[in-house]
C-alpha positions as CSV (number, residue, x, y, z in Angstrom):
1,M,0.0,6.3,-3.2
2,F,-2.3,3.7,-4.9
3,L,-3.1,4.9,-8.6
4,T,-4.8,3.1,-11.5
5,I,-3.4,3.3,-14.8
6,E,-4.3,1.6,-18.2
7,N,-0.9,1.6,-19.6
8,I,1.8,0.5,-17.4
9,S,4.6,1.5,-20.2
10,I,4.4,5.2,-18.8
11,V,5.8,4.0,-15.3
12,D,9.2,3.6,-14.6
13,R,9.0,0.1,-12.8
14,K,11.8,0.9,-10.5
15,N,9.6,3.6,-8.9
16,T,6.9,1.2,-8.0
17,I,6.5,-0.7,-4.7
18,F,4.3,-3.0,-6.3
19,E,1.7,-3.4,-8.8
20,F,-1.2,-5.6,-9.9
21,E,-3.3,-6.0,-13.2
22,E,-7.0,-6.3,-13.0
23,T,-9.3,-6.8,-16.0
24,E,-10.1,-3.3,-16.6
25,D,-6.7,-1.6,-15.6
26,I,-3.5,-1.7,-13.5
27,T,-3.2,-0.5,-10.1
28,I,0.3,0.5,-8.8
29,V,1.7,1.6,-5.4
30,I,4.3,4.1,-5.4
31,E,5.7,6.3,-2.8
32,K,3.9,9.7,-2.6
33,T,6.7,11.9,-3.0
34,K,7.7,10.3,-6.3
35,G,4.2,10.3,-7.5
36,D,3.8,14.1,-6.7
37,T,7.1,14.7,-8.4
38,L,5.8,12.8,-11.6
39,N,2.3,14.5,-11.0
40,Y,0.6,11.3,-10.9
41,K,-3.2,11.8,-10.1
42,Y,-3.8,9.3,-7.0
43,E,-6.9,7.7,-5.6
44,Y,-5.8,6.4,-2.2
45,I,-2.7,7.2,0.3
46,A,-1.8,4.5,2.8
47,S,0.7,4.4,5.6
48,W,3.2,1.5,6.3
49,I,3.1,-0.7,9.6
50,R,5.9,-2.9,9.8
51,L,5.7,-5.7,12.4
52,R,8.5,-8.3,13.4
53,V,7.7,-11.3,15.5
54,Q,9.6,-14.3,16.6
55,S,6.7,-16.7,16.3
56,S,3.5,-17.4,14.8
57,L,1.9,-17.4,18.3
58,D,3.4,-14.1,19.0
59,F,2.0,-12.8,15.9
60,V,-1.7,-13.8,16.6
61,G,-1.4,-12.2,20.0
62,L,-0.2,-8.8,18.3
63,I,-2.8,-8.9,15.9
64,V,-5.8,-9.1,18.4
65,K,-4.0,-6.6,20.7
66,N,-2.8,-4.0,18.1
67,F,-5.4,-4.0,15.2
68,G,-8.3,-4.1,17.5
69,K,-6.9,-0.6,18.8
70,L,-6.5,0.6,15.3
71,A,-10.1,-0.4,14.5
72,K,-11.4,1.8,17.4
73,H,-9.9,4.7,15.4
74,D,-11.4,3.5,12.0
75,I,-7.8,2.7,10.8
76,S,-8.1,-0.6,8.7
């Protein structure tokens, strides 16, 4: 889940997947189960897509083929 916080000290960083600081606040990504357990209020939930390719040319073809299909279902 994506959530925005003002003070990173309230978060145990071993629970975060990644974080980034913006001018106004900090956005972190954490597994939904952990966030729910900690009663975090989240703004956005996303799913993971893991891709493994052998070459950059394979990757280009994979993007064209699969992300086009995802876009048809309003998945970005």
